[in-house]
A tleap script that builds the chain and sets N, CA, C and O, in Angstrom:
source leaprc.protein.ff14SB
mol = sequence {
  NMET LYS PHE ASN VAL LEU GLU HIE GLU LEU
  VAL PRO GLU HIE TYR LEU VAL PRO GLU GLU
  GLU GLU ALA ILE VAL LEU GLU ARG LEU LYS
  VAL LYS LYS GLU ASN LEU PRO LYS ILE ARG
  LYS SER ASP PRO VAL LEU ARG ILE LEU GLU
  ARG GLN TYR GLY HIE ILE PRO ILE GLY SER
  LEU ILE LYS ILE VAL ARG LYS SER PRO THR
  ALA GLY ARG ILE ILE VAL TYR ARG VAL VAL
  VAL ARG CGLU
}
set mol.1.N position { -78.720 -28.538 -16.009 }
set mol.1.CA position { -77.888 -27.380 -15.808 }
set mol.1.C position { -77.034 -27.627 -14.563 }
set mol.1.O position { -77.561 -27.986 -13.510 }
set mol.2.N position { -75.745 -27.440 -14.677 }
set mol.2.CA position { -74.845 -27.744 -13.588 }
set mol.2.C position { -74.657 -26.572 -12.632 }
set mol.2.O position { -74.253 -26.762 -11.485 }
set mol.3.N position { -74.946 -25.373 -13.098 }
set mol.3.CA position { -74.751 -24.182 -12.280 }
set mol.3.C position { -76.079 -23.478 -12.068 }
set mol.3.O position { -76.784 -23.189 -13.035 }
set mol.4.N position { -76.428 -23.201 -10.836 }
set mol.4.CA position { -77.674 -22.507 -10.519 }
set mol.4.C position { -77.402 -21.002 -10.559 }
set mol.4.O position { -76.779 -20.457 -9.647 }
set mol.5.N position { -77.868 -20.334 -11.610 }
set mol.5.CA position { -77.599 -18.903 -11.781 }
set mol.5.C position { -78.205 -18.073 -10.654 }
set mol.5.O position { -77.718 -16.977 -10.373 }
set mol.6.N position { -79.250 -18.568 -10.005 }
set mol.6.CA position { -79.871 -17.814 -8.910 }
set mol.6.C position { -78.971 -17.726 -7.677 }
set mol.6.O position { -79.192 -16.890 -6.801 }
set mol.7.N position { -77.976 -18.573 -7.612 }
set mol.7.CA position { -77.049 -18.538 -6.487 }
set mol.7.C position { -75.917 -17.544 -6.687 }
set mol.7.O position { -75.145 -17.293 -5.761 }
set mol.8.N position { -75.806 -16.970 -7.888 }
set mol.8.CA position { -74.751 -15.988 -8.154 }
set mol.8.C position { -75.112 -14.660 -7.496 }
set mol.8.O position { -76.271 -14.245 -7.518 }
set mol.9.N position { -74.123 -13.999 -6.916 }
set mol.9.CA position { -74.367 -12.763 -6.166 }
set mol.9.C position { -74.909 -11.615 -7.020 }
set mol.9.O position { -75.546 -10.708 -6.483 }
set mol.10.N position { -74.675 -11.630 -8.326 }
set mol.10.CA position { -75.141 -10.542 -9.186 }
set mol.10.C position { -76.536 -10.771 -9.763 }
set mol.10.O position { -77.109 -9.870 -10.375 }
set mol.11.N position { -77.082 -11.967 -9.573 }
set mol.11.CA position { -78.417 -12.280 -10.100 }
set mol.11.C position { -79.443 -12.005 -9.005 }
set mol.11.O position { -79.362 -12.577 -7.918 }
set mol.12.N position { -80.418 -11.121 -9.291 }
set mol.12.CA position { -81.427 -10.809 -8.268 }
set mol.12.C position { -82.363 -11.983 -8.021 }
set mol.12.O position { -82.389 -12.942 -8.792 }
set mol.13.N position { -83.130 -11.897 -6.937 }
set mol.13.CA position { -84.097 -12.938 -6.597 }
set mol.13.C position { -85.233 -12.925 -7.625 }
set mol.13.O position { -85.694 -11.856 -8.026 }
set mol.14.N position { -85.680 -14.101 -8.046 }
set mol.14.CA position { -86.794 -14.242 -8.986 }
set mol.14.C position { -87.844 -15.160 -8.372 }
set mol.14.O position { -87.508 -16.158 -7.734 }
set mol.15.N position { -89.121 -14.818 -8.566 }
set mol.15.CA position { -90.218 -15.621 -8.050 }
set mol.15.C position { -91.338 -15.670 -9.086 }
set mol.15.O position { -91.555 -14.704 -9.817 }
set mol.16.N position { -92.038 -16.779 -9.145 }
set mol.16.CA position { -93.226 -16.893 -9.974 }
set mol.16.C position { -94.398 -16.299 -9.198 }
set mol.16.O position { -94.636 -16.666 -8.047 }
set mol.17.N position { -95.134 -15.376 -9.835 }
set mol.17.CA position { -96.323 -14.803 -9.201 }
set mol.17.C position { -97.478 -15.773 -9.437 }
set mol.17.O position { -97.769 -16.100 -10.588 }
set mol.18.N position { -98.142 -16.241 -8.387 }
set mol.18.CA position { -99.276 -17.152 -8.567 }
set mol.18.C position { -100.366 -16.499 -9.425 }
set mol.18.O position { -100.582 -15.289 -9.353 }
set mol.19.N position { -101.047 -17.314 -10.233 }
set mol.19.CA position { -102.088 -16.805 -11.139 }
set mol.19.C position { -103.135 -15.980 -10.412 }
set mol.19.O position { -103.589 -14.958 -10.928 }
set mol.20.N position { -103.521 -16.412 -9.218 }
set mol.20.CA position { -104.565 -15.693 -8.491 }
set mol.20.C position { -104.106 -14.315 -8.003 }
set mol.20.O position { -104.941 -13.482 -7.652 }
set mol.21.N position { -102.789 -14.063 -7.975 }
set mol.21.CA position { -102.268 -12.760 -7.551 }
set mol.21.C position { -101.946 -11.834 -8.720 }
set mol.21.O position { -101.728 -10.639 -8.517 }
set mol.22.N position { -101.914 -12.367 -9.942 }
set mol.22.CA position { -101.544 -11.558 -11.105 }
set mol.22.C position { -102.442 -10.337 -11.272 }
set mol.22.O position { -101.944 -9.231 -11.480 }
set mol.23.N position { -103.749 -10.523 -11.185 }
set mol.23.CA position { -104.691 -9.413 -11.368 }
set mol.23.C position { -104.478 -8.339 -10.310 }
set mol.23.O position { -104.591 -7.148 -10.603 }
set mol.24.N position { -104.173 -8.746 -9.094 }
set mol.24.CA position { -103.932 -7.792 -8.006 }
set mol.24.C position { -102.692 -6.955 -8.303 }
set mol.24.O position { -102.701 -5.737 -8.122 }
set mol.25.N position { -101.625 -7.613 -8.760 }
set mol.25.CA position { -100.377 -6.910 -9.082 }
set mol.25.C position { -100.600 -5.935 -10.233 }
set mol.25.O position { -100.170 -4.784 -10.164 }
set mol.26.N position { -101.267 -6.387 -11.283 }
set mol.26.CA position { -101.503 -5.528 -12.449 }
set mol.26.C position { -102.382 -4.329 -12.086 }
set mol.26.O position { -102.151 -3.220 -12.568 }
set mol.27.N position { -103.374 -4.547 -11.249 }
set mol.27.CA position { -104.253 -3.458 -10.816 }
set mol.27.C position { -103.473 -2.449 -9.973 }
set mol.27.O position { -103.618 -1.238 -10.145 }
set mol.28.N position { -102.657 -2.954 -9.073 }
set mol.28.CA position { -101.864 -2.070 -8.212 }
set mol.28.C position { -100.892 -1.217 -9.027 }
set mol.28.O position { -100.680 -0.043 -8.725 }
set mol.29.N position { -100.301 -1.822 -10.069 }
set mol.29.CA position { -99.351 -1.099 -10.927 }
set mol.29.C position { -100.055 -0.266 -12.004 }
set mol.29.O position { -99.434 0.573 -12.656 }
set mol.30.N position { -101.345 -0.506 -12.179 }
set mol.30.CA position { -102.138 0.175 -13.218 }
set mol.30.C position { -101.498 0.001 -14.597 }
set mol.30.O position { -101.239 0.961 -15.323 }
set mol.31.N position { -101.257 -1.266 -14.918 }
set mol.31.CA position { -100.604 -1.602 -16.189 }
set mol.31.C position { -101.223 -2.881 -16.732 }
set mol.31.O position { -101.747 -3.702 -15.979 }
set mol.32.N position { -101.156 -3.038 -18.046 }
set mol.32.CA position { -101.591 -4.282 -18.688 }
set mol.32.C position { -100.383 -5.187 -18.835 }
set mol.32.O position { -99.248 -4.726 -18.951 }
set mol.33.N position { -100.646 -6.467 -18.828 }
set mol.33.CA position { -99.565 -7.449 -18.903 }
set mol.33.C position { -98.671 -7.241 -20.134 }
set mol.33.O position { -97.453 -7.397 -20.051 }
set mol.34.N position { -99.275 -6.890 -21.267 }
set mol.34.CA position { -98.492 -6.722 -22.502 }
set mol.34.C position { -97.570 -5.500 -22.456 }
set mol.34.O position { -96.689 -5.371 -23.306 }
set mol.35.N position { -97.753 -4.609 -21.491 }
set mol.35.CA position { -96.899 -3.425 -21.370 }
set mol.35.C position { -95.712 -3.631 -20.432 }
set mol.35.O position { -94.855 -2.757 -20.305 }
set mol.36.N position { -95.666 -4.776 -19.786 }
set mol.36.CA position { -94.550 -5.075 -18.888 }
set mol.36.C position { -93.324 -5.516 -19.681 }
set mol.36.O position { -93.457 -5.994 -20.807 }
set mol.37.N position { -92.128 -5.361 -19.101 }
set mol.37.CA position { -90.926 -5.906 -19.745 }
set mol.37.C position { -91.064 -7.420 -19.892 }
set mol.37.O position { -91.842 -8.051 -19.177 }
set mol.38.N position { -90.318 -7.986 -20.805 }
set mol.38.CA position { -90.421 -9.416 -21.122 }
set mol.38.C position { -89.229 -10.188 -20.572 }
set mol.38.O position { -88.155 -9.631 -20.344 }
set mol.39.N position { -89.447 -11.493 -20.363 }
set mol.39.CA position { -88.373 -12.431 -20.059 }
set mol.39.C position { -88.633 -13.665 -20.919 }
set mol.39.O position { -89.739 -14.205 -20.919 }
set mol.40.N position { -87.624 -14.101 -21.642 }
set mol.40.CA position { -87.807 -15.239 -22.550 }
set mol.40.C position { -87.907 -16.559 -21.803 }
set mol.40.O position { -87.284 -16.761 -20.760 }
set mol.41.N position { -88.700 -17.439 -22.362 }
set mol.41.CA position { -88.887 -18.777 -21.800 }
set mol.41.C position { -87.556 -19.522 -21.719 }
set mol.41.O position { -87.385 -20.397 -20.870 }
set mol.42.N position { -86.614 -19.178 -22.599 }
set mol.42.CA position { -85.319 -19.859 -22.633 }
set mol.42.C position { -84.297 -19.257 -21.669 }
set mol.42.O position { -83.169 -19.744 -21.597 }
set mol.43.N position { -84.660 -18.223 -20.935 }
set mol.43.CA position { -83.742 -17.590 -19.984 }
set mol.43.C position { -83.289 -18.624 -18.951 }
set mol.43.O position { -84.113 -19.384 -18.442 }
set mol.44.N position { -82.002 -18.664 -18.637 }
set mol.44.CA position { -81.508 -19.638 -17.658 }
set mol.44.C position { -82.215 -19.553 -16.303 }
set mol.44.O position { -82.394 -20.574 -15.639 }
set mol.45.N position { -82.615 -18.363 -15.891 }
set mol.45.CA position { -83.321 -18.222 -14.615 }
set mol.45.C position { -84.652 -18.963 -14.665 }
set mol.45.O position { -85.041 -19.602 -13.688 }
set mol.46.N position { -85.356 -18.883 -15.795 }
set mol.46.CA position { -86.643 -19.580 -15.901 }
set mol.46.C position { -86.461 -21.090 -15.854 }
set mol.46.O position { -87.317 -21.801 -15.328 }
set mol.47.N position { -85.379 -21.575 -16.387 }
set mol.47.CA position { -85.126 -23.019 -16.315 }
set mol.47.C position { -84.980 -23.469 -14.864 }
set mol.47.O position { -85.471 -24.531 -14.482 }
set mol.48.N position { -84.307 -22.659 -14.067 }
set mol.48.CA position { -84.157 -22.974 -12.645 }
set mol.48.C position { -85.504 -22.855 -11.929 }
set mol.48.O position { -85.847 -23.704 -11.107 }
set mol.49.N position { -86.273 -21.796 -12.241 }
set mol.49.CA position { -87.583 -21.611 -11.614 }
set mol.49.C position { -88.529 -22.763 -11.945 }
set mol.49.O position { -89.358 -23.142 -11.118 }
set mol.50.N position { -88.410 -23.324 -13.154 }
set mol.50.CA position { -89.273 -24.455 -13.520 }
set mol.50.C position { -88.939 -25.687 -12.692 }
set mol.50.O position { -89.814 -26.519 -12.454 }
set mol.51.N position { -87.718 -25.820 -12.257 }
set mol.51.CA position { -87.380 -26.921 -11.346 }
set mol.51.C position { -88.097 -26.729 -10.010 }
set mol.51.O position { -88.522 -27.693 -9.374 }
set mol.52.N position { -88.220 -25.478 -9.602 }
set mol.52.CA position { -88.845 -25.143 -8.331 }
set mol.52.C position { -90.363 -25.202 -8.386 }
set mol.52.O position { -90.998 -25.807 -7.521 }
set mol.53.N position { -90.954 -24.565 -9.417 }
set mol.53.CA position { -92.400 -24.393 -9.498 }
set mol.53.C position { -93.094 -25.356 -10.469 }
set mol.53.O position { -94.322 -25.444 -10.469 }
set mol.54.N position { -92.341 -26.066 -11.283 }
set mol.54.CA position { -92.950 -26.876 -12.335 }
set mol.54.C position { -93.075 -26.039 -13.603 }
set mol.54.O position { -92.448 -24.985 -13.716 }
set mol.55.N position { -93.870 -26.497 -14.545 }
set mol.55.CA position { -94.024 -25.810 -15.834 }
set mol.55.C position { -94.504 -24.367 -15.635 }
set mol.55.O position { -95.474 -24.118 -14.918 }
set mol.56.N position { -93.812 -23.423 -16.279 }
set mol.56.CA position { -94.213 -22.013 -16.236 }
set mol.56.C position { -94.730 -21.648 -17.622 }
set mol.56.O position { -93.947 -21.584 -18.570 }
set mol.57.N position { -96.041 -21.407 -17.760 }
set mol.57.CA position { -96.607 -21.108 -19.083 }
set mol.57.C position { -96.262 -19.704 -19.585 }
set mol.57.O position { -95.953 -18.803 -18.805 }
set mol.58.N position { -96.324 -19.547 -20.904 }
set mol.58.CA position { -96.163 -18.237 -21.541 }
set mol.58.C position { -97.234 -17.314 -20.955 }
set mol.58.O position { -98.380 -17.722 -20.770 }
set mol.59.N position { -96.854 -16.074 -20.667 }
set mol.59.CA position { -97.803 -15.116 -20.118 }
set mol.59.C position { -97.773 -15.030 -18.599 }
set mol.59.O position { -98.458 -14.187 -18.018 }
set mol.60.N position { -96.997 -15.882 -17.948 }
set mol.60.CA position { -96.890 -15.833 -16.484 }
set mol.60.C position { -96.105 -14.600 -16.053 }
set mol.60.O position { -95.306 -14.061 -16.820 }
set mol.61.N position { -96.336 -14.163 -14.831 }
set mol.61.CA position { -95.594 -13.029 -14.272 }
set mol.61.C position { -94.464 -13.527 -13.394 }
set mol.61.O position { -94.630 -14.457 -12.604 }
set mol.62.N position { -93.313 -12.891 -13.546 }
set mol.62.CA position { -92.149 -13.182 -12.728 }
set mol.62.C position { -91.830 -11.933 -11.918 }
set mol.62.O position { -91.706 -10.840 -12.472 }
set mol.63.N position { -91.700 -12.098 -10.611 }
set mol.63.CA position { -91.352 -10.991 -9.720 }
set mol.63.C position { -89.844 -11.030 -9.509 }
set mol.63.O position { -89.281 -12.077 -9.191 }
set mol.64.N position { -89.196 -9.884 -9.688 }
set mol.64.CA position { -87.751 -9.787 -9.511 }
set mol.64.C position { -87.473 -8.769 -8.414 }
set mol.64.O position { -87.940 -7.632 -8.474 }
set mol.65.N position { -86.711 -9.187 -7.419 }
set mol.65.CA position { -86.362 -8.316 -6.298 }
set mol.65.C position { -84.878 -7.981 -6.418 }
set mol.65.O position { -84.017 -8.849 -6.276 }
set mol.66.N position { -84.598 -6.708 -6.682 }
set mol.66.CA position { -83.213 -6.252 -6.854 }
set mol.66.C position { -82.773 -5.453 -5.638 }
set mol.66.O position { -83.568 -4.736 -5.031 }
set mol.67.N position { -81.509 -5.582 -5.293 }
set mol.67.CA position { -80.926 -4.766 -4.235 }
set mol.67.C position { -80.551 -3.415 -4.836 }
set mol.67.O position { -80.050 -3.341 -5.958 }
set mol.68.N position { -80.796 -2.355 -4.084 }
set mol.68.CA position { -80.481 -1.008 -4.538 }
set mol.68.C position { -79.738 -0.267 -3.429 }
set mol.68.O position { -80.178 -0.268 -2.279 }
set mol.69.N position { -78.617 0.364 -3.767 }
set mol.69.CA position { -77.884 1.089 -2.729 }
set mol.69.C position { -78.663 2.291 -2.185 }
set mol.69.O position { -78.430 2.708 -1.050 }
set mol.70.N position { -79.567 2.841 -2.962 }
set mol.70.CA position { -80.315 4.018 -2.513 }
set mol.70.C position { -81.708 3.683 -2.000 }
set mol.70.O position { -82.175 4.297 -1.040 }
set mol.71.N position { -82.378 2.722 -2.622 }
set mol.71.CA position { -83.758 2.399 -2.241 }
set mol.71.C position { -83.861 1.156 -1.356 }
set mol.71.O position { -84.937 0.858 -0.838 }
set mol.72.N position { -82.782 0.447 -1.182 }
set mol.72.CA position { -82.823 -0.792 -0.402 }
set mol.72.C position { -83.191 -1.978 -1.281 }
set mol.72.O position { -82.339 -2.797 -1.627 }
set mol.73.N position { -84.485 -2.062 -1.641 }
set mol.73.CA position { -84.962 -3.127 -2.530 }
set mol.73.C position { -85.889 -2.517 -3.570 }
set mol.73.O position { -86.652 -1.595 -3.280 }
set mol.74.N position { -85.809 -3.043 -4.778 }
set mol.74.CA position { -86.705 -2.630 -5.853 }
set mol.74.C position { -87.382 -3.876 -6.380 }
set mol.74.O position { -86.715 -4.874 -6.654 }
set mol.75.N position { -88.705 -3.835 -6.527 }
set mol.75.CA position { -89.448 -4.973 -7.056 }
set mol.75.C position { -89.933 -4.605 -8.450 }
set mol.75.O position { -90.595 -3.586 -8.644 }
set mol.76.N position { -89.592 -5.453 -9.417 }
set mol.76.CA position { -90.029 -5.277 -10.800 }
set mol.76.C position { -90.691 -6.573 -11.266 }
set mol.76.O position { -90.497 -7.630 -10.666 }
set mol.77.N position { -91.453 -6.481 -12.311 }
set mol.77.CA position { -92.158 -7.652 -12.857 }
set mol.77.C position { -91.847 -7.794 -14.329 }
set mol.77.O position { -91.654 -6.805 -15.036 }
set mol.78.N position { -91.799 -9.036 -14.785 }
set mol.78.CA position { -91.629 -9.347 -16.205 }
set mol.78.C position { -92.634 -10.415 -16.577 }
set mol.78.O position { -93.055 -11.219 -15.745 }
set mol.79.N position { -93.010 -10.405 -17.845 }
set mol.79.CA position { -93.949 -11.405 -18.348 }
set mol.79.C position { -93.171 -12.393 -19.226 }
set mol.79.O position { -92.307 -11.994 -20.007 }
set mol.80.N position { -93.484 -13.667 -19.090 }
set mol.80.CA position { -92.798 -14.727 -19.831 }
set mol.80.C position { -93.301 -14.750 -21.275 }
set mol.80.O position { -94.505 -14.786 -21.527 }
set mol.81.N position { -92.343 -14.727 -22.227 }
set mol.81.CA position { -92.666 -14.792 -23.651 }
set mol.81.C position { -91.929 -15.957 -24.294 }
set mol.81.O position { -91.026 -16.539 -23.693 }
set mol.82.N position { -92.321 -16.294 -25.521 }
set mol.82.CA position { -91.662 -17.391 -26.258 }
set mol.82.C position { -90.192 -17.092 -26.473 }
set mol.82.O position { -89.717 -15.975 -26.265 }
set mol.83.N position { -89.496 -18.125 -26.894 }
set mol.83.CA position { -88.070 -17.993 -27.174 }
set mol.83.C position { -87.911 -16.823 -28.091 }
set mol.83.O position { -86.792 -16.494 -28.484 }
savepdb mol mol.pdb
quit
């Protein structure tokens, strides 16, 4: 990929949540992984994250930090699904 989409000003920050922290995040949010929004394995952001973190398996959690004019920052999570 010649263009890093994470460097674009409109793309929020994305991070892989370590496996050992997933249970803590899910407990804090009081939600099951299957109820979270999805992000496809083929998403361009995931391709860039795999360069950073290595292979990202299906079912992994991705933390997204968005800028908000009213709240400052909003943190959301997505679960990786197949294409």
